[in-house]
N, C-alpha and C positions, 0 to 999 in steps of 0.2 A: 694601317697593320704593319708598314718598317718600327712602327713605334715599339710594337709589343713583340716582336721579335729583336729589338735590340734591347727590350727590359727586359726577356725572359736571358737573354746573353751575358747580361752587365752580371742578374741575380741567378744564374745558374747554379750556383754551389747550394743557397739557400734553399732556392725549389726543389731541389735534388735532394738537399738535407730533410724536409718538410714531408716530402712523398715517402721516404724510406722509414722518418718517425709515422707516418697516419698508418703506411702496411707493420708495422712491427707493435703497435696497438690493436688496430686490426684481430692480427695474429693473437695475441694476448689474450685479449677479452674472450675469444674466441675458445683457448686450450686452459682460460681458469673463468672455473665456475663461483669464483671468490667476485672475479674483477667483471665477470659478466653479470652477475645480482646487483653489483651496487651501479653500471651505465643504466640498468634499467629503475632500479630505483630513482637515480638521479633523473632518466626520462620521465617518469610516472609524476615527481613533482614539478618537471617543469611543465608538463602537460594539463595537470591537477591548475596551478595555479592560471592557463591561458583560461582553461573549464569555469573557473570559479572568477576569473575578470569578466568572460560572456555573461555568468551566468546573472553580476551583477546587474550588467547593461539590461539584458532581461527585465531581468525587476524593475528595473528603471522606466522602461519603455511599457511594461503592464499595470503601472501605479494608477492609471485611471481606472481599470478594470478591474483591478482590487479596491480601487477605493469603491469602485458601485458596489461590490460585494459587500464593503462594510456597509454600506448605508442600508443594504437590505437588511442584514444582519441585526441590524441595530435596530430598525423596524422591529424586526419579529421580536425582540429582545424587550421591549418596551411594552408592544404587545400582550408579553406576558407580564410584564410587571402591571398593567394598568388593567386587566382586565384577565382575571383567574381564572373565566370561563373559555377563556381561547382553546378551538381546536383544532386549531393549523395543523394539516397532515406532516409535515416536516417536524421535529422536536428538537430543540438545541439539546448540546449534552447533557447540560446541566437539570436538565427539564424532564428527562428519561426518568422514570422510577426505578428506584435502587440505585442511582448513580447520584453519588455527591461532587461537589468539585472538589472535596478532598481525596478524592480518589481516581482523579485525572491528571492525565501529564499528558501539557502539550508539545507536541513535535510539528516539525515541518519535511513533508516530501522532496528529498533532494537527487529520487533515482526514481522512476515508474515505467516497469513492461507492459506492454499490455497487448502485445499482438504474436504472442506464444500462445503456447499447450499449455506450460507452467510457466505462470507470471507470480514476480515478484517485488517489491517495495522494498526502498531504502529509507530511512528514518536517518535524520542529524540528531538523534538522542539513545543514549543506550544503558546499562547497566549502572554507570554510575548516575543515571536521572533515577532507579527505581524499575528501567523494564526489566520484565523476564519474559524467557518463553508461554507460550497458553493464552497470551494476556490479550483481550479482544481490541479492534482499533476500527475507531467510528468518525465522522464528520458529522455536520450539521446538518446533512442529511440523510443519513443513510453509514450502515458499515461497509468499510472497507478489508476487512481482511483479519488474520490472527497474527502473532509474531512469530517468527521462524527461531533467527538465533539472534545474539547480540555479544556486542563487544561494550568496553566501556564505554566510546560515544556513538556509536552507531548501532541501528538494528535491523536484521530484514523481515518483512508482513509478507505470509503469501498471500499474495490477494485472489478475492472472491472469484478473479476470472483467472483461477487455478483449476485444472480437469482434478487434482488431488483435492482441492479443498471441499469440504465436507461442513454446513453449518446448521443445526435443528431452529427452522422456521414453523410459523402459522400464518392462520388467515386470520386476520386482525376481527373479524366479527364473529365467526364460530370456533376460532381455536381447535380448528382442525390442524394435525401438526403433519409435518412433510420434512425432508433433506433436502435441501437447498445445496446445486452442484452446479456447474458447467459445461457445457459441452463441447467447448472451443471453438465458438463461431463467432457473433455478435460480442462485442466488450458491451453492450447497451441494455444486452439481457438475461439472465442466468436462468433456472429449469429448477420448479420445486418438485417432488418426485413424492409416492407414493402416498397422497392424498386422497383419505377415504372417497367413493363414487357418493357414499350418504351426504359428505358436504355438499353445500350448496355455495355452487362459484360462479361468479358473472365477471365480467369484463370491468376494469378496474377496482375491482376488489385493493383492500392494501394488505399486502404481507411485509410481518413484523418478525422479531426473534421469538423465539420459542421460551427461552429461558430454560428449556429441559437439560443445559447445561454449566457447565462454572466459567467460560468465557465471557458470554452475552449477556447481562441481563434482558428482564423480557420484556416486549413492546419496542423494540429501535425499529427505527424502518428500515425497509430493504426497497420497497419498488410494488407497482400495482402490478392485477393481472393482467396481460395480454390475448395469448388464448391458451384454452384447455384442452387439453388431447384425454383420450381414454384408454389404456394403455393396456394393450392387446391381450388376452388373457389371463386377464386379473382384473381386481376388483378397486381397482386404484386410480386416481389422476395424475397425471404429469401437464404442471402448469410452467406457461412461459411467463415469468414477471421482468415487466420494465424496470430498471433499475429507477431509483430516484439520484444517485449519484453518475456524475459524468466520469467515466474510471480512467478518462486520457485527459484529465483537467483534473490535478490533482493539487493542492495547497497545505494546509497548516490543518493536524488531524490532531483526534484524544487517543489514546492508550487507558482500558480501562482496568483499576487494578480488581482483583479478585479477593478481597479481605477472606472468605469461606470458604476458595480454595481444596488447599492445604488439608481443612478440617472435614471437605466433603469426601477427597479423595479418600484419605484416610480412611472414613467410615465405609465406604465399600469395597475399597480395598478387602478390611474384615469382612465384611460379610459375603465375598467372595470366596476367603479362605474360612471358610463356615461352613 
C-alpha cells in the first residue's frame, strides 16, 4: 500500500494532467455532435471486429455440423442426378420449376431475429450483387422470406416469422389457395388462412408456394399440415403449418430473380387504369 502512495506522490503531476485531459475529452464529446459521431463510429468498428472474430471461431467450431449438412445435400443432389423420377419432399433451389441456376443469387445470413413479432434477416449481399426489394429468399428446405431493403453490400429480409408477412400458398395435392401468415407465437409454425372448406385437408399434406405472385415461383416447399381449424362464421379453414425450415438456424440462402416482375406489374397497372 505504501508503494502505491509513493507512486501517486511521485507522479502526481502526470496523473492530474491525465485526469484533466480525460474530463476535457468527455465534455468535448458530449457537447459536439461531430466528435460524438466519430467516437461512436470508432466504437462500432472495434466491436464489429470483435464480433467478426467471434463469428470466425463459431464457424470453426461448427465445421462438423456444416460438413454433415453438406454430405446430406450432396446425397440429395446425386439422387436427383441419377434418378430423374426422384420425388423427395424437399427440392433444391435449382430443381424447383421455373428457377434456373442463372436466376439465383447465393448469399449468407449474418443476422437473424426470430423472437419478436416483426422479425428480419440480414444477408451479406446487396445491390452490387443484383439484389432488389421484393425478391424471394429460399434455401434447400423451403422459403425464408422476401427482400425488404438493400444497400450496396447488404440486404434485409422480411422473415416469414413476421406478422406483416403475407405470402400466397396452396395445398400441393389440390391447388386450393390461401394466404400464409404468422401469429407471432411459435417459430416452427405458420398459418395458412382463407382456404375453402371444400378443400380436402389432412395432417401431413404438403403446403407449397402458390405462384399467384411475382415473388416466388409455384411449387416451392413451405411445410406440412399440422392442425386444421374451421374459421367461425365463414366457409374457410385456418391451417397450422409445420415449417420444413428451422428458422432459428439459417446459413446460406438463395435469392430468386424475377425477370418478368416489371412486365407483370406494368400490365396489371394498365388494367387498373382502364
